[in-house]
C-alpha positions in Angstrom: 114.5 162.8 -214.3 115.7 166.1 -213.0 115.6 166.4 -209.2 113.4 169.2 -208.0 114.0 171.3 -204.9 111.6 170.9 -202.0 109.5 174.1 -201.8 108.5 175.6 -198.5 104.9 176.2 -197.4 105.7 179.8 -196.6 108.3 182.4 -197.9 110.8 181.8 -195.1 114.4 181.4 -196.4 117.1 180.8 -193.8 120.6 182.1 -194.5 123.0 179.3 -193.6 126.6 179.2 -192.6 128.3 175.8 -193.2 131.4 175.2 -190.9 133.4 172.0 -191.2 137.2 171.3 -191.6 136.5 168.4 -194.0 135.9 169.5 -197.6 133.8 166.4 -198.4 131.5 167.1 -195.4 131.1 170.7 -196.4 130.2 169.8 -199.9 127.6 167.3 -198.6 125.9 169.8 -196.5 125.9 172.4 -199.3 124.4 169.9 -201.7 121.6 169.1 -199.2 120.9 172.9 -198.7 120.6 173.4 -202.4 117.8 170.8 -202.5 115.6 172.9 -200.2 114.1 176.3 -201.3 113.8 177.4 -197.7 117.6 177.3 -197.1 120.4 179.1 -198.8 124.1 179.1 -198.3 125.3 182.5 -197.1 128.9 181.4 -196.2 131.2 178.5 -195.9 134.1 178.2 -193.3 136.7 175.6 -192.8 137.3 176.3 -189.1 135.6 177.6 -186.0 138.0 180.5 -185.9 137.0 181.5 -189.4 133.3 181.1 -188.5 133.8 183.4 -185.5 135.2 186.1 -187.7 132.5 185.6 -190.3 129.6 185.8 -187.7 131.0 189.0 -186.3 130.5 190.7 -189.6 127.6 188.9 -191.2 124.2 188.0 -189.8 123.0 184.4 -190.4 119.9 182.5 -189.5 121.2 179.0 -189.2 124.6 177.4 -188.7 125.6 173.9 -189.6 128.6 173.4 -187.2 131.0 170.5 -187.0 132.1 169.6 -183.5 135.6 168.2 -183.9 137.9 170.9 -185.5 141.5 171.8 -184.8 142.4 174.7 -182.4 138.8 175.5 -181.5 136.0 172.9 -181.4 132.5 173.7 -182.6 131.2 173.4 -179.0 133.9 175.8 -177.7 133.0 178.2 -180.4 129.3 177.9 -179.7 129.8 178.4 -176.0 131.8 181.6 -176.7 129.0 183.3 -178.6 126.9 185.7 -176.6 123.9 185.4 -179.0 124.4 182.3 -181.1 122.2 181.7 -184.2 120.1 178.6 -184.6 122.6 175.8 -184.8 122.6 172.2 -186.1 125.6 170.3 -184.9 127.3 167.7 -187.2 129.7 165.1 -186.1 130.8 161.5 -186.5 130.8 160.9 -182.7 127.6 160.2 -180.9 129.0 160.9 -177.4 128.6 164.6 -177.9 124.8 164.4 -178.3 123.9 165.3 -174.7 126.4 168.2 -174.7 124.7 169.6 -177.8 121.3 169.4 -176.2 122.7 171.2 -173.2 123.6 174.1 -175.5 120.0 174.1 -176.8 121.0 173.5 -180.4 118.2 172.9 -182.9 119.3 169.4 -183.8 122.3 167.0 -183.8 123.2 165.2 -187.1 125.4 162.1 -186.9 127.7 161.5 -189.9 127.3 160.1 -192.5 124.2 162.3 -192.8 121.3 161.1 -194.8 119.1 163.5 -196.7 116.0 162.3 -194.8 117.6 163.1 -191.5 118.9 166.5 -192.8 115.5 167.4 -194.1 113.9 166.6 -190.7 116.5 168.9 -188.9 115.9 171.7 -191.5 112.2 171.6 -191.0 112.7 171.9 -187.2 115.0 174.8 -187.8 112.5 176.6 -189.9 109.7 176.0 -187.4 111.9 177.4 -184.6 112.9 180.4 -186.7 109.2 181.2 -187.5 108.1 180.9 -183.9 110.9 183.2 -182.7 110.1 185.8 -185.4 106.4 185.6 -184.8 107.0 186.8 -181.3 106.6 183.4 -179.6 109.2 182.8 -177.0 110.6 179.2 -177.1 112.3 180.0 -173.9 109.1 180.4 -172.0 109.3 177.5 -169.5 107.2 174.4 -169.4 107.7 172.3 -166.4 106.8 168.7 -165.6 106.8 167.1 -162.2 109.3 164.3 -161.7 109.0 163.0 -158.2 109.7 165.9 -155.8 111.3 168.0 -158.6 110.1 170.1 -161.5 111.9 169.6 -164.8 112.0 172.3 -167.5 111.2 171.1 -171.0 110.8 172.6 -174.5 107.7 171.5 -176.4 109.6 171.7 -179.7 111.8 168.8 -178.5 108.9 166.4 -177.9 108.8 163.7 -180.6 105.4 162.3 -179.6 103.1 161.8 -176.7 101.8 158.4 -175.7 98.7 158.0 -173.5 98.6 155.5 -170.6 95.2 155.9 -168.9 95.8 158.8 -166.5 99.5 159.2 -167.4 101.4 160.3 -170.4 104.8 159.4 -171.8 106.6 162.3 -173.3 109.1 160.9 -175.8 112.3 162.9 -176.6 115.4 161.8 -178.5 117.4 161.3 -175.4 114.8 160.5 -172.7 111.2 159.5 -171.9 109.3 161.4 -169.2 106.2 160.1 -167.5 103.7 162.7 -166.2 100.3 162.6 -164.5 98.1 164.4 -167.0 95.5 163.8 -169.7 96.0 163.8 -173.4 93.1 166.2 -173.9 94.8 168.8 -171.7 98.2 168.5 -173.4 96.5 168.6 -176.8 94.9 172.0 -175.8 98.1 173.6 -174.7 100.5 172.4 -177.4 100.6 174.4 -180.8 97.9 172.9 -183.1 99.9 173.7 -186.2 102.8 171.5 -184.9 101.0 168.6 -183.3 98.4 166.1 -184.6 96.4 163.5 -182.8 96.8 160.4 -185.0 95.2 158.0 -182.6 93.5 158.1 -179.2 96.8 157.1 -177.7 99.2 159.1 -179.8 99.9 162.8 -180.3 102.8 163.4 -182.7 105.0 166.4 -183.5 104.8 166.8 -187.2 108.4 168.1 -187.7 109.8 164.8 -186.3 107.9 162.4 -188.7 110.4 160.4 -190.8 108.0 158.3 -192.8 104.3 157.7 -193.4 103.4 154.3 -194.7 100.0 152.6 -194.7 98.4 153.1 -191.3 101.7 153.8 -189.6 103.8 157.0 -188.8 107.5 156.5 -188.2 109.3 158.7 -185.7 112.8 158.0 -184.5 112.6 154.3 -185.7 109.3 153.8 -183.8 106.1 152.8 -185.7 103.0 154.5 -184.4 99.4 153.6 -185.5 97.1 156.0 -187.4 93.5 155.3 -186.6 91.0 154.8 -189.4 88.9 157.7 -188.1 91.8 160.1 -188.2 93.7 158.9 -191.3 91.8 161.0 -194.0 92.0 164.2 -191.9 95.7 163.5 -191.2 96.5 163.0 -194.9 94.5 166.0 -196.1 95.6 168.5 -193.5 99.2 167.4 -193.1 100.5 165.5 -196.1 98.7 166.4 -199.2 98.9 170.2 -198.8 102.7 169.8 -198.4 103.2 167.2 -201.2 105.9 168.2 -203.6 105.8 165.2 -205.9 103.0 163.1 -207.4 
């Protein structure tokens, strides 16, 4: 059976630059991009230096950037850019993850990259792009109290929220923050199109969902329960309207 491209819910198409010094890695990213109708390959570069020359002349929306490359690393190139595009880092080395988050990249893909993980990152990039172009400032600060300090966070990086009586756990890829707040309050201030309350104890970020199976939602290898009262609404408003295969 012929494989069909995944169609976007809107007309957003992100122009992508693929930069990697390994031909096989470049071809893998390109093949994944070709499966998604909301991404298109605008350019392909084999080094960060080549990518720097390309981005000076051509505007792109999203960059898939390898970290370890000769002469100039992906991180060094990204730090040198005054206004970098949305960027998804790709690497075979997990120790660069925190550095990537420091540079506020969209996501961080560890090689070998599965299509499921690529798709998740691509959806996050499209969401970020749409928010930026609809006038919403992702840089507007949200702060949470941690002891006697106030930590700045970005809501787009929250995987899910877990309720613990009068406290909440904010789950991120690289950390968990505990805050003194109610789920009802957080549900009101977070974007309704991006978050869904699947259970009285769980509020999930839809872009980070890896799998839905039975009465469970899987995010970052964690199984979260979907309550019977919320399952039909969740399937109808989140899943079925975005279903691309029967």
